[in-house]
Biopython code that builds the backbone (N, CA, C, O; Angstrom):
import numpy as np
from Bio.PDB.StructureBuilder import StructureBuilder

atoms = [
    (1, "THR", "N", (-90.071, -58.827, -8.180)),
    (1, "THR", "CA", (-91.200, -59.725, -8.330)),
    (1, "THR", "C", (-90.781, -61.102, -8.823)),
    (1, "THR", "O", (-91.495, -62.080, -8.604)),
    (2, "TYR", "N", (-89.630, -61.191, -9.489)),
    (2, "TYR", "CA", (-89.243, -62.488, -10.014)),
    (2, "TYR", "C", (-88.813, -63.458, -8.926)),
    (2, "TYR", "O", (-88.984, -64.667, -9.084)),
    (3, "ARG", "N", (-88.268, -62.966, -7.842)),
    (3, "ARG", "CA", (-87.855, -63.863, -6.762)),
    (3, "ARG", "C", (-88.986, -64.167, -5.793)),
    (3, "ARG", "O", (-89.035, -65.245, -5.201)),
    (4, "TYR", "N", (-89.876, -63.231, -5.637)),
    (4, "TYR", "CA", (-90.955, -63.381, -4.665)),
    (4, "TYR", "C", (-92.305, -63.312, -5.371)),
    (4, "TYR", "O", (-93.215, -62.607, -4.936)),
    (5, "GLY", "N", (-92.413, -64.042, -6.446)),
    (5, "GLY", "CA", (-93.629, -64.011, -7.259)),
    (5, "GLY", "C", (-94.886, -64.333, -6.486)),
    (5, "GLY", "O", (-95.956, -63.801, -6.782)),
    (6, "HIS", "N", (-94.764, -65.202, -5.497)),
    (6, "HIS", "CA", (-95.935, -65.566, -4.703)),
    (6, "HIS", "C", (-96.525, -64.362, -3.972)),
    (6, "HIS", "O", (-97.714, -64.352, -3.653)),
    (7, "ARG", "N", (-95.697, -63.345, -3.706)),
    (7, "ARG", "CA", (-96.183, -62.156, -2.998)),
    (7, "ARG", "C", (-97.011, -61.230, -3.891)),
    (7, "ARG", "O", (-97.831, -60.451, -3.403)),
    (8, "VAL", "N", (-96.787, -61.324, -5.201)),
    (8, "VAL", "CA", (-97.465, -60.396, -6.113)),
    (8, "VAL", "C", (-98.294, -61.125, -7.176)),
    (8, "VAL", "O", (-98.568, -60.579, -8.244)),
    (9, "GLY", "N", (-98.681, -62.343, -6.872)),
    (9, "GLY", "CA", (-99.584, -63.054, -7.761)),
    (9, "GLY", "C", (-98.940, -63.886, -8.845)),
    (9, "GLY", "O", (-99.638, -64.353, -9.746)),
    (10, "PHE", "N", (-97.616, -64.094, -8.796)),
    (10, "PHE", "CA", (-96.949, -64.913, -9.802)),
    (10, "PHE", "C", (-96.475, -66.251, -9.248)),
    (10, "PHE", "O", (-95.728, -66.964, -9.916)),
    (11, "GLY", "N", (-96.891, -66.593, -8.060)),
    (11, "GLY", "CA", (-96.451, -67.837, -7.437)),
    (11, "GLY", "C", (-96.931, -69.082, -8.150)),
    (11, "GLY", "O", (-96.368, -70.161, -7.966)),
    (12, "HIS", "N", (-97.955, -68.945, -8.953)),
    (12, "HIS", "CA", (-98.519, -70.098, -9.650)),
    (12, "HIS", "C", (-97.767, -70.469, -10.920)),
    (12, "HIS", "O", (-98.056, -71.506, -11.519)),
    (13, "LEU", "N", (-96.815, -69.655, -11.345)),
    (13, "LEU", "CA", (-96.100, -69.920, -12.588)),
    (13, "LEU", "C", (-95.182, -71.130, -12.443)),
    (13, "LEU", "O", (-94.387, -71.214, -11.507)),
    (14, "ASP", "N", (-95.306, -72.067, -13.385)),
    (14, "ASP", "CA", (-94.377, -73.188, -13.399)),
    (14, "ASP", "C", (-93.120, -72.782, -14.164)),
    (14, "ASP", "O", (-93.043, -71.666, -14.679)),
    (15, "ASP", "N", (-92.148, -73.664, -14.244)),
    (15, "ASP", "CA", (-90.876, -73.326, -14.882)),
    (15, "ASP", "C", (-91.047, -72.940, -16.340)),
    (15, "ASP", "O", (-90.354, -72.046, -16.825)),
    (16, "GLU", "N", (-91.954, -73.593, -17.045)),
    (16, "GLU", "CA", (-92.189, -73.269, -18.459)),
    (16, "GLU", "C", (-92.753, -71.856, -18.605)),
    (16, "GLU", "O", (-92.331, -71.102, -19.482)),
    (17, "ALA", "N", (-93.697, -71.505, -17.754)),
    (17, "ALA", "CA", (-94.285, -70.159, -17.807)),
    (17, "ALA", "C", (-93.256, -69.104, -17.412)),
    (17, "ALA", "O", (-93.232, -68.019, -17.994)),
    (18, "LYS", "N", (-92.408, -69.406, -16.434)),
    (18, "LYS", "CA", (-91.354, -68.469, -16.043)),
    (18, "LYS", "C", (-90.382, -68.247, -17.195)),
    (18, "LYS", "O", (-89.969, -67.118, -17.460)),
    (19, "ALA", "N", (-90.019, -69.332, -17.879)),
    (19, "ALA", "CA", (-89.091, -69.215, -19.014)),
    (19, "ALA", "C", (-89.706, -68.388, -20.132)),
    (19, "ALA", "O", (-89.018, -67.584, -20.761)),
    (20, "LYS", "N", (-90.995, -68.580, -20.383)),
    (20, "LYS", "CA", (-91.686, -67.813, -21.434)),
    (20, "LYS", "C", (-91.738, -66.332, -21.058)),
    (20, "LYS", "O", (-91.488, -65.466, -21.897)),
    (21, "ALA", "N", (-92.061, -66.044, -19.803)),
    (21, "ALA", "CA", (-92.118, -64.656, -19.342)),
    (21, "ALA", "C", (-90.734, -64.017, -19.410)),
    (21, "ALA", "O", (-90.602, -62.864, -19.821)),
    (22, "ALA", "N", (-89.703, -64.760, -19.010)),
    (22, "ALA", "CA", (-88.336, -64.231, -19.067)),
    (22, "ALA", "C", (-87.937, -63.931, -20.511)),
    (22, "ALA", "O", (-87.310, -62.905, -20.778)),
    (23, "LYS", "N", (-88.291, -64.806, -21.434)),
    (23, "LYS", "CA", (-87.962, -64.592, -22.842)),
    (23, "LYS", "C", (-88.629, -63.319, -23.364)),
    (23, "LYS", "O", (-88.002, -62.541, -24.083)),
    (24, "THR", "N", (-89.885, -63.107, -23.010)),
    (24, "THR", "CA", (-90.605, -61.906, -23.439)),
    (24, "THR", "C", (-89.943, -60.655, -22.861)),
    (24, "THR", "O", (-89.771, -59.656, -23.560)),
    (25, "LEU", "N", (-89.577, -60.718, -21.591)),
    (25, "LEU", "CA", (-88.899, -59.569, -20.977)),
    (25, "LEU", "C", (-87.583, -59.266, -21.691)),
    (25, "LEU", "O", (-87.277, -58.107, -21.971)),
    (26, "ILE", "N", (-86.813, -60.302, -21.981)),
    (26, "ILE", "CA", (-85.485, -60.122, -22.573)),
    (26, "ILE", "C", (-85.561, -59.663, -24.021)),
    (26, "ILE", "O", (-84.782, -58.804, -24.434)),
    (27, "THR", "N", (-86.480, -60.217, -24.797)),
    (27, "THR", "CA", (-86.511, -59.913, -26.229)),
    (27, "THR", "C", (-87.389, -58.726, -26.590)),
    (27, "THR", "O", (-87.187, -58.105, -27.634)),
    (28, "GLU", "N", (-88.364, -58.401, -25.743)),
    (28, "GLU", "CA", (-89.296, -57.332, -26.095)),
    (28, "GLU", "C", (-89.295, -56.170, -25.102)),
    (28, "GLU", "O", (-89.137, -55.014, -25.496)),
    (29, "VAL", "N", (-89.469, -56.474, -23.834)),
    (29, "VAL", "CA", (-89.671, -55.427, -22.835)),
    (29, "VAL", "C", (-88.380, -54.671, -22.532)),
    (29, "VAL", "O", (-88.349, -53.443, -22.622)),
    (30, "PHE", "N", (-87.317, -55.389, -22.175)),
    (30, "PHE", "CA", (-86.066, -54.706, -21.819)),
    (30, "PHE", "C", (-85.532, -53.847, -22.954)),
    (30, "PHE", "O", (-85.183, -52.691, -22.715)),
    (31, "PRO", "N", (-85.450, -54.362, -24.189)),
    (31, "PRO", "CA", (-84.942, -53.495, -25.263)),
    (31, "PRO", "C", (-85.772, -52.222, -25.456)),
    (31, "PRO", "O", (-85.217, -51.146, -25.682)),
    (32, "LEU", "N", (-87.087, -52.342, -25.369)),
    (32, "LEU", "CA", (-87.943, -51.166, -25.517)),
    (32, "LEU", "C", (-87.688, -50.162, -24.399)),
    (32, "LEU", "O", (-87.521, -48.970, -24.656)),
    (33, "LYS", "N", (-87.659, -50.636, -23.180)),
    (33, "LYS", "CA", (-87.465, -49.735, -22.042)),
    (33, "LYS", "C", (-86.060, -49.135, -22.029)),
    (33, "LYS", "O", (-85.892, -47.956, -21.715)),
    (34, "LEU", "N", (-85.055, -49.933, -22.368)),
    (34, "LEU", "CA", (-83.694, -49.403, -22.410)),
    (34, "LEU", "C", (-83.555, -48.348, -23.500)),
    (34, "LEU", "O", (-82.838, -47.362, -23.326)),
    (35, "LYS", "N", (-84.235, -48.551, -24.616)),
    (35, "LYS", "CA", (-84.228, -47.538, -25.683)),
    (35, "LYS", "C", (-84.847, -46.233, -25.174)),
    (35, "LYS", "O", (-84.353, -45.149, -25.485)),
    (36, "GLN", "N", (-85.917, -46.335, -24.401)),
    (36, "GLN", "CA", (-86.546, -45.134, -23.845)),
    (36, "GLN", "C", (-85.602, -44.408, -22.885)),
    (36, "GLN", "O", (-85.536, -43.179, -22.895)),
    (37, "PHE", "N", (-84.876, -45.155, -22.061)),
    (37, "PHE", "CA", (-83.891, -44.521, -21.171)),
    (37, "PHE", "C", (-82.769, -43.877, -21.981)),
    (37, "PHE", "O", (-82.291, -42.797, -21.635)),
    (38, "GLU", "N", (-82.353, -44.534, -23.048)),
    (38, "GLU", "CA", (-81.324, -43.972, -23.927)),
    (38, "GLU", "C", (-81.808, -42.626, -24.502)),
    (38, "GLU", "O", (-81.032, -41.675, -24.593)),
    (39, "GLN", "N", (-83.068, -42.555, -24.882)),
    (39, "GLN", "CA", (-83.626, -41.318, -25.434)),
    (39, "GLN", "C", (-83.681, -40.209, -24.382)),
    (39, "GLN", "O", (-83.481, -39.038, -24.705)),
    (40, "ILE", "N", (-83.948, -40.568, -23.146)),
    (40, "ILE", "CA", (-83.935, -39.573, -22.072)),
    (40, "ILE", "C", (-82.538, -38.965, -21.946)),
    (40, "ILE", "O", (-82.395, -37.750, -21.811)),
    (41, "LEU", "N", (-81.514, -39.813, -21.989)),
    (41, "LEU", "CA", (-80.145, -39.309, -21.907)),
    (41, "LEU", "C", (-79.794, -38.447, -23.114)),
    (41, "LEU", "O", (-79.056, -37.470, -22.980)),
    (42, "GLU", "N", (-80.304, -38.790, -24.273)),
    (42, "GLU", "CA", (-80.049, -37.986, -25.470)),
    (42, "GLU", "C", (-80.591, -36.573, -25.311)),
    (42, "GLU", "O", (-79.999, -35.619, -25.815)),
    (43, "ARG", "N", (-81.706, -36.435, -24.618)),
    (43, "ARG", "CA", (-82.325, -35.113, -24.434)),
    (43, "ARG", "C", (-81.749, -34.353, -23.239)),
    (43, "ARG", "O", (-81.995, -33.156, -23.087)),
    (44, "SER", "N", (-80.990, -35.035, -22.403)),
    (44, "SER", "CA", (-80.443, -34.401, -21.211)),
    (44, "SER", "C", (-79.340, -33.416, -21.599)),
    (44, "SER", "O", (-78.498, -33.733, -22.439)),
    (45, "PRO", "N", (-79.337, -32.231, -20.998)),
    (45, "PRO", "CA", (-78.262, -31.272, -21.288)),
    (45, "PRO", "C", (-76.927, -31.677, -20.649)),
    (45, "PRO", "O", (-75.888, -31.092, -20.956)),
    (46, "THR", "N", (-76.955, -32.668, -19.771)),
    (46, "THR", "CA", (-75.733, -33.191, -19.147)),
    (46, "THR", "C", (-75.703, -34.699, -19.370)),
    (46, "THR", "O", (-76.519, -35.239, -20.118)),
    (47, "GLN", "N", (-74.781, -35.358, -18.733)),
    (47, "GLN", "CA", (-74.692, -36.811, -18.873)),
    (47, "GLN", "C", (-75.582, -37.556, -17.885)),
    (47, "GLN", "O", (-75.564, -38.785, -17.833)),
    (48, "TRP", "N", (-76.370, -36.803, -17.093)),
    (48, "TRP", "CA", (-77.172, -37.405, -16.033)),
    (48, "TRP", "C", (-78.654, -37.360, -16.398)),
    (48, "TRP", "O", (-79.085, -36.507, -17.174)),
    (49, "PHE", "N", (-79.421, -38.275, -15.839)),
    (49, "PHE", "CA", (-80.836, -38.407, -16.201)),
    (49, "PHE", "C", (-81.670, -37.176, -15.882)),
    (49, "PHE", "O", (-82.569, -36.828, -16.647)),
    (50, "ALA", "N", (-81.394, -36.518, -14.781)),
    (50, "ALA", "CA", (-82.184, -35.338, -14.410)),
    (50, "ALA", "C", (-81.617, -34.047, -14.986)),
    (50, "ALA", "O", (-82.137, -32.965, -14.712)),
    (51, "GLY", "N", (-80.564, -34.152, -15.774)),
    (51, "GLY", "CA", (-79.968, -32.951, -16.358)),
    (51, "GLY", "C", (-79.219, -32.108, -15.349)),
    (51, "GLY", "O", (-79.000, -30.919, -15.577)),
    (52, "THR", "N", (-78.825, -32.698, -14.245)),
    (52, "THR", "CA", (-78.131, -31.992, -13.179)),
    (52, "THR", "C", (-76.621, -31.972, -13.434)),
    (52, "THR", "O", (-76.117, -32.696, -14.292)),
    (53, "GLU", "N", (-75.906, -31.130, -12.675)),
    (53, "GLU", "CA", (-74.449, -31.046, -12.813)),
    (53, "GLU", "C", (-73.768, -32.347, -12.428)),
    (53, "GLU", "O", (-72.808, -32.774, -13.069)),
    (54, "GLY", "N", (-74.268, -32.962, -11.389)),
    (54, "GLY", "CA", (-73.730, -34.241, -10.920)),
    (54, "GLY", "C", (-74.848, -35.262, -10.855)),
    (54, "GLY", "O", (-75.996, -34.943, -11.166)),
    (55, "PRO", "N", (-74.534, -36.480, -10.456)),
    (55, "PRO", "CA", (-75.567, -37.510, -10.371)),
    (55, "PRO", "C", (-76.673, -37.127, -9.388)),
    (55, "PRO", "O", (-76.409, -36.561, -8.327)),
    (56, "SER", "N", (-77.899, -37.441, -9.755)),
    (56, "SER", "CA", (-79.059, -37.204, -8.890)),
    (56, "SER", "C", (-79.527, -38.548, -8.331)),
    (56, "SER", "O", (-78.959, -39.594, -8.641)),
    (57, "ILE", "N", (-80.551, -38.504, -7.519)),
    (57, "ILE", "CA", (-81.119, -39.726, -6.954)),
    (57, "ILE", "C", (-81.568, -40.674, -8.070)),
    (57, "ILE", "O", (-81.513, -41.893, -7.909)),
    (58, "ALA", "N", (-82.007, -40.121, -9.184)),
    (58, "ALA", "CA", (-82.407, -40.964, -10.319)),
    (58, "ALA", "C", (-81.229, -41.787, -10.821)),
    (58, "ALA", "O", (-81.372, -42.976, -11.106)),
    (59, "ASP", "N", (-80.073, -41.158, -10.928)),
    (59, "ASP", "CA", (-78.879, -41.857, -11.397)),
    (59, "ASP", "C", (-78.439, -42.928, -10.401)),
    (59, "ASP", "O", (-78.014, -44.015, -10.792)),
    (60, "PHE", "N", (-78.545, -42.608, -9.109)),
    (60, "PHE", "CA", (-78.156, -43.573, -8.081)),
    (60, "PHE", "C", (-79.101, -44.769, -8.056)),
    (60, "PHE", "O", (-78.702, -45.862, -7.653)),
    (61, "TYR", "N", (-80.322, -44.581, -8.473)),
    (61, "TYR", "CA", (-81.260, -45.702, -8.564)),
    (61, "TYR", "C", (-81.027, -46.507, -9.848)),
    (61, "TYR", "O", (-80.983, -47.737, -9.821)),
    (62, "LEU", "N", (-80.881, -45.804, -10.955)),
    (62, "LEU", "CA", (-80.811, -46.473, -12.256)),
    (62, "LEU", "C", (-79.490, -47.195, -12.510)),
    (62, "LEU", "O", (-79.492, -48.279, -13.094)),
    (63, "ALA", "N", (-78.382, -46.631, -12.092)),
    (63, "ALA", "CA", (-77.081, -47.237, -12.403)),
    (63, "ALA", "C", (-76.967, -48.679, -11.893)),
    (63, "ALA", "O", (-76.602, -49.553, -12.678)),
    (64, "PRO", "N", (-77.258, -48.970, -10.633)),
    (64, "PRO", "CA", (-77.169, -50.371, -10.196)),
    (64, "PRO", "C", (-78.187, -51.275, -10.902)),
    (64, "PRO", "O", (-77.914, -52.450, -11.147)),
    (65, "THR", "N", (-79.346, -50.726, -11.222)),
    (65, "THR", "CA", (-80.355, -51.510, -11.945)),
    (65, "THR", "C", (-79.833, -51.888, -13.322)),
    (65, "THR", "O", (-79.933, -53.044, -13.733)),
    (66, "PHE", "N", (-79.274, -50.911, -14.036)),
    (66, "PHE", "CA", (-78.716, -51.190, -15.361)),
    (66, "PHE", "C", (-77.520, -52.139, -15.258)),
    (66, "PHE", "O", (-77.341, -53.014, -16.105)),
    (67, "LYS", "N", (-76.713, -51.963, -14.231)),
    (67, "LYS", "CA", (-75.544, -52.828, -14.065)),
    (67, "LYS", "C", (-75.982, -54.280, -13.872)),
    (67, "LYS", "O", (-75.369, -55.193, -14.424)),
    (68, "ASN", "N", (-77.039, -54.490, -13.092)),
    (68, "ASN", "CA", (-77.556, -55.852, -12.900)),
    (68, "ASN", "C", (-78.026, -56.456, -14.213)),
    (68, "ASN", "O", (-77.793, -57.637, -14.472)),
    (69, "LEU", "N", (-78.683, -55.660, -15.040)),
    (69, "LEU", "CA", (-79.085, -56.160, -16.355)),
    (69, "LEU", "C", (-77.857, -56.503, -17.189)),
    (69, "LEU", "O", (-77.810, -57.543, -17.846)),
    (70, "GLU", "N", (-76.884, -55.634, -17.154)),
    (70, "GLU", "CA", (-75.673, -55.794, -17.961)),
    (70, "GLU", "C", (-74.916, -57.076, -17.623)),
    (70, "GLU", "O", (-74.351, -57.716, -18.509)),
    (71, "ILE", "N", (-74.904, -57.448, -16.357)),
    (71, "ILE", "CA", (-74.147, -58.637, -15.971)),
    (71, "ILE", "C", (-74.987, -59.915, -16.063)),
    (71, "ILE", "O", (-74.468, -61.004, -15.818)),
    (72, "GLY", "N", (-76.268, -59.802, -16.408)),
    (72, "GLY", "CA", (-77.096, -60.985, -16.615)),
    (72, "GLY", "C", (-77.716, -61.531, -15.349)),
    (72, "GLY", "O", (-77.507, -62.691, -14.991)),
    (73, "LEU", "N", (-78.483, -60.687, -14.669)),
    (73, "LEU", "CA", (-79.091, -61.089, -13.422)),
    (73, "LEU", "C", (-79.989, -62.305, -13.590)),
    (73, "LEU", "O", (-80.385, -62.659, -14.701)),
    (74, "GLU", "N", (-80.294, -62.924, -12.485)),
    (74, "GLU", "CA", (-81.275, -63.998, -12.507)),
    (74, "GLU", "C", (-82.645, -63.390, -12.702)),
    (74, "GLU", "O", (-82.959, -62.345, -12.132)),
    (75, "LEU", "N", (-83.452, -64.041, -13.503)),
    (75, "LEU", "CA", (-84.788, -63.558, -13.780)),
    (75, "LEU", "C", (-85.739, -64.728, -13.610)),
    (75, "LEU", "O", (-85.565, -65.762, -14.255)),
    (76, "PHE", "N", (-86.727, -64.587, -12.763)),
    (76, "PHE", "CA", (-87.628, -65.682, -12.425)),
    (76, "PHE", "C", (-86.831, -66.893, -11.950)),
    (76, "PHE", "O", (-87.155, -68.035, -12.277)),
    (77, "GLU", "N", (-85.773, -66.622, -11.166)),
    (77, "GLU", "CA", (-84.900, -67.647, -10.606)),
    (77, "GLU", "C", (-84.249, -68.512, -11.672)),
    (77, "GLU", "O", (-83.817, -69.628, -11.384)),
    (78, "LEU", "N", (-84.173, -68.017, -12.890)),
    (78, "LEU", "CA", (-83.505, -68.713, -13.978)),
    (78, "LEU", "C", (-82.304, -67.890, -14.401)),
    (78, "LEU", "O", (-82.405, -66.668, -14.516)),
    (79, "ASN", "N", (-81.184, -68.525, -14.632)),
    (79, "ASN", "CA", (-80.000, -67.806, -15.082)),
    (79, "ASN", "C", (-80.257, -67.266, -16.483)),
    (79, "ASN", "O", (-80.752, -67.990, -17.348)),
    (80, "GLN", "N", (-79.925, -66.002, -16.710)),
    (80, "GLN", "CA", (-80.188, -65.365, -18.003)),
    (80, "GLN", "C", (-78.893, -64.831, -18.608)),
    (80, "GLN", "O", (-78.708, -63.616, -18.679)),
    (81, "PRO", "N", (-77.990, -65.716, -19.047)),
    (81, "PRO", "CA", (-76.716, -65.232, -19.591)),
    (81, "PRO", "C", (-76.881, -64.399, -20.853)),
    (81, "PRO", "O", (-75.984, -63.630, -21.196)),
    (82, "GLN", "N", (-78.010, -64.530, -21.557)),
    (82, "GLN", "CA", (-78.206, -63.737, -22.773)),
    (82, "GLN", "C", (-78.377, -62.255, -22.470)),
    (82, "GLN", "O", (-78.318, -61.428, -23.379)),
    (83, "LEU", "N", (-78.586, -61.914, -21.215)),
    (83, "LEU", "CA", (-78.647, -60.502, -20.836)),
    (83, "LEU", "C", (-77.258, -59.885, -20.742)),
    (83, "LEU", "O", (-77.115, -58.667, -20.845)),
    (84, "GLN", "N", (-76.245, -60.702, -20.551)),
    (84, "GLN", "CA", (-74.895, -60.164, -20.370)),
    (84, "GLN", "C", (-74.506, -59.310, -21.569)),
    (84, "GLN", "O", (-74.540, -59.755, -22.716)),
    (85, "GLY", "N", (-74.138, -58.079, -21.269)),
    (85, "GLY", "CA", (-73.723, -57.154, -22.307)),
    (85, "GLY", "C", (-74.854, -56.481, -23.058)),
    (85, "GLY", "O", (-74.600, -55.806, -24.056)),
    (86, "ILE", "N", (-76.104, -56.638, -22.614)),
    (86, "ILE", "CA", (-77.245, -56.064, -23.343)),
    (86, "ILE", "C", (-77.092, -54.555, -23.505)),
    (86, "ILE", "O", (-77.480, -54.003, -24.535)),
    (87, "ILE", "N", (-76.540, -53.890, -22.516)),
    (87, "ILE", "CA", (-76.394, -52.435, -22.594)),
    (87, "ILE", "C", (-75.155, -52.069, -23.407)),
    (87, "ILE", "O", (-75.239, -51.258, -24.328)),
    (88, "SER", "N", (-74.014, -52.658, -23.076)),
    (88, "SER", "CA", (-72.775, -52.282, -23.775)),
    (88, "SER", "C", (-72.833, -52.614, -25.262)),
    (88, "SER", "O", (-72.194, -51.935, -26.065)),
    (89, "LYS", "N", (-73.575, -53.629, -25.638)),
    (89, "LYS", "CA", (-73.663, -54.029, -27.046)),
    (89, "LYS", "C", (-74.708, -53.238, -27.844)),
    (89, "LYS", "O", (-74.593, -53.113, -29.063)),
    (90, "ASN", "N", (-75.715, -52.710, -27.164)),
    (90, "ASN", "CA", (-76.857, -52.134, -27.875)),
    (90, "ASN", "C", (-77.201, -50.687, -27.537)),
    (90, "ASN", "O", (-77.914, -50.032, -28.297)),
    (91, "PHE", "N", (-76.713, -50.185, -26.424)),
    (91, "PHE", "CA", (-77.131, -48.864, -25.962)),
    (91, "PHE", "C", (-75.909, -48.050, -25.527)),
    (91, "PHE", "O", (-75.591, -47.992, -24.339)),
    (92, "PRO", "N", (-75.227, -47.422, -26.490)),
    (92, "PRO", "CA", (-73.964, -46.735, -26.165)),
    (92, "PRO", "C", (-74.097, -45.604, -25.154)),
    (92, "PRO", "O", (-73.195, -45.406, -24.341)),
    (93, "ARG", "N", (-75.184, -44.865, -25.182)),
    (93, "ARG", "CA", (-75.336, -43.775, -24.206)),
    (93, "ARG", "C", (-75.506, -44.325, -22.791)),
    (93, "ARG", "O", (-74.963, -43.771, -21.835)),
    (94, "LEU", "N", (-76.257, -45.410, -22.661)),
    (94, "LEU", "CA", (-76.405, -46.022, -21.339)),
    (94, "LEU", "C", (-75.078, -46.614, -20.870)),
    (94, "LEU", "O", (-74.750, -46.543, -19.686)),
    (95, "ALA", "N", (-74.321, -47.195, -21.787)),
    (95, "ALA", "CA", (-73.008, -47.738, -21.429)),
    (95, "ALA", "C", (-72.093, -46.616, -20.948)),
    (95, "ALA", "O", (-71.373, -46.785, -19.964)),
    (96, "LYS", "N", (-72.113, -45.481, -21.627)),
    (96, "LYS", "CA", (-71.306, -44.335, -21.211)),
    (96, "LYS", "C", (-71.786, -43.808, -19.857)),
    (96, "LYS", "O", (-70.976, -43.442, -19.005)),
    (97, "PHE", "N", (-73.101, -43.772, -19.666)),
    (97, "PHE", "CA", (-73.659, -43.348, -18.384)),
    (97, "PHE", "C", (-73.111, -44.224, -17.259)),
    (97, "PHE", "O", (-72.679, -43.709, -16.227)),
    (98, "LEU", "N", (-73.126, -45.543, -17.452)),
    (98, "LEU", "CA", (-72.625, -46.439, -16.414)),
    (98, "LEU", "C", (-71.142, -46.188, -16.146)),
    (98, "LEU", "O", (-70.716, -46.130, -14.992)),
    (99, "LYS", "N", (-70.372, -46.043, -17.199)),
    (99, "LYS", "CA", (-68.940, -45.778, -17.049)),
    (99, "LYS", "C", (-68.723, -44.473, -16.282)),
    (99, "LYS", "O", (-67.916, -44.421, -15.354)),
    (100, "ASP", "N", (-69.442, -43.423, -16.672)),
    (100, "ASP", "CA", (-69.310, -42.119, -16.013)),
    (100, "ASP", "C", (-69.755, -42.173, -14.558)),
    (100, "ASP", "O", (-69.097, -41.613, -13.682)),
    (101, "PHE", "N", (-70.872, -42.846, -14.301)),
    (101, "PHE", "CA", (-71.408, -42.920, -12.944)),
    (101, "PHE", "C", (-70.419, -43.595, -12.002)),
    (101, "PHE", "O", (-70.127, -43.079, -10.923)),
    (102, "TYR", "N", (-69.911, -44.740, -12.411)),
    (102, "TYR", "CA", (-69.007, -45.483, -11.543)),
    (102, "TYR", "C", (-67.607, -44.873, -11.495)),
    (102, "TYR", "O", (-66.776, -45.299, -10.694)),
    (103, "ALA", "N", (-67.339, -43.883, -12.342)),
    (103, "ALA", "CA", (-66.061, -43.170, -12.313)),
    (103, "ALA", "C", (-66.094, -41.939, -11.409)),
    (103, "ALA", "O", (-65.040, -41.389, -11.088)),
    (104, "VAL", "N", (-67.281, -41.494, -10.992)),
    (104, "VAL", "CA", (-67.368, -40.366, -10.053)),
    (104, "VAL", "C", (-66.580, -40.775, -8.800)),
    (104, "VAL", "O", (-66.842, -41.835, -8.232)),
    (105, "PRO", "N", (-65.627, -39.956, -8.367)),
    (105, "PRO", "CA", (-64.746, -40.370, -7.266)),
    (105, "PRO", "C", (-65.475, -40.881, -6.022)),
    (105, "PRO", "O", (-65.076, -41.896, -5.451)),
    (106, "GLN", "N", (-66.528, -40.200, -5.598)),
    (106, "GLN", "CA", (-67.246, -40.633, -4.400)),
    (106, "GLN", "C", (-67.955, -41.972, -4.635)),
    (106, "GLN", "O", (-68.002, -42.822, -3.746)),
    (107, "THR", "N", (-68.493, -42.142, -5.816)),
    (107, "THR", "CA", (-69.171, -43.394, -6.137)),
    (107, "THR", "C", (-68.155, -44.533, -6.197)),
    (107, "THR", "O", (-68.384, -45.607, -5.640)),
    (108, "ALA", "N", (-67.044, -44.295, -6.870)),
    (108, "ALA", "CA", (-65.998, -45.316, -6.973)),
    (108, "ALA", "C", (-65.490, -45.703, -5.583)),
    (108, "ALA", "O", (-65.289, -46.884, -5.300)),
    (109, "ALA", "N", (-65.282, -44.710, -4.718)),
    (109, "ALA", "CA", (-64.793, -44.987, -3.365)),
    (109, "ALA", "C", (-65.805, -45.829, -2.585)),
    (109, "ALA", "O", (-65.426, -46.754, -1.867)),
    (110, "TYR", "N", (-67.084, -45.507, -2.728)),
    (110, "TYR", "CA", (-68.121, -46.264, -2.025)),
    (110, "TYR", "C", (-68.109, -47.724, -2.463)),
    (110, "TYR", "O", (-68.102, -48.622, -1.621)),
    (111, "TYR", "N", (-68.108, -47.968, -3.757)),
    (111, "TYR", "CA", (-68.151, -49.340, -4.243)),
    (111, "TYR", "C", (-66.850, -50.083, -3.962)),
    (111, "TYR", "O", (-66.868, -51.291, -3.727)),
    (112, "ASP", "N", (-65.727, -49.381, -3.983)),
    (112, "ASP", "CA", (-64.459, -50.008, -3.603)),
    (112, "ASP", "C", (-64.482, -50.452, -2.153)),
    (112, "ASP", "O", (-63.967, -51.520, -1.819)),
    (113, "SER", "N", (-65.085, -49.627, -1.275)),
    (113, "SER", "CA", (-65.155, -49.982, 0.148)),
    (113, "SER", "C", (-66.041, -51.207, 0.354)),
    (113, "SER", "O", (-65.795, -52.004, 1.259)),
    (114, "LYS", "N", (-67.058, -51.360, -0.469)),
    (114, "LYS", "CA", (-67.940, -52.530, -0.363)),
    (114, "LYS", "C", (-67.205, -53.794, -0.793)),
    (114, "LYS", "O", (-67.413, -54.860, -0.213)),
    (115, "LYS", "N", (-66.349, -53.685, -1.804)),
    (115, "LYS", "CA", (-65.566, -54.843, -2.246)),
    (115, "LYS", "C", (-64.612, -55.294, -1.149)),
    (115, "LYS", "O", (-64.438, -56.489, -0.909)),
    (116, "GLN", "N", (-64.001, -54.324, -0.490)),
    (116, "GLN", "CA", (-63.034, -54.647, 0.560)),
    (116, "GLN", "C", (-63.719, -55.247, 1.781)),
    (116, "GLN", "O", (-63.118, -56.047, 2.498)),
    (117, "ALA", "N", (-64.963, -54.870, 2.021)),
    (117, "ALA", "CA", (-65.688, -55.360, 3.191)),
    (117, "ALA", "C", (-66.289, -56.745, 2.952)),
    (117, "ALA", "O", (-66.651, -57.441, 3.901)),
    (118, "ALA", "N", (-66.394, -57.141, 1.689)),
    (118, "ALA", "CA", (-67.003, -58.444, 1.384)),
    (118, "ALA", "C", (-66.095, -59.578, 1.845)),
    (118, "ALA", "O", (-64.872, -59.476, 1.750)),
    (119, "PRO", "N", (-66.692, -60.658, 2.345)),
    (119, "PRO", "CA", (-65.868, -61.794, 2.815)),
    (119, "PRO", "C", (-65.179, -62.506, 1.668)),
    (119, "PRO", "O", (-64.454, -63.476, 1.889)),
]
sb = StructureBuilder()
sb.init_structure("model")
sb.init_model(0)
sb.init_chain("A")
sb.init_seg("    ")
for serial, (resi, resn, name, xyz) in enumerate(atoms, 1):
    if name == "N":
        sb.init_residue(resn, " ", resi, " ")
    sb.init_atom(name, np.array(xyz, "f"), 0.0, 1.0, " ", f" {name:<3s}", serial, name[0])
structure = sb.get_structure()
């Protein structure tokens, strides 16, 4: 929604409103939601969100999403460097989840092949 705000009713936001919304997301919303995901992992009998032996579709969806947050994605078309490291600095279980997910041999091979295919 941050890139295509006009499609979902946010097209009217000016740069000041976008910056205010981004600040609220970064300081209030993301930490709360990431804490909730951390708690889900704490209750999981395995290292995966669905409690499965290996990664489930939930893990395949969440890992790239968390990785984008970790590297400081653009939010409302504004660079958000303060997001960089939000997971590794504040949410150790999520950081371990990301490390474990990207270390699964099939996952690592897939992402390695994408790096090699990039121009």
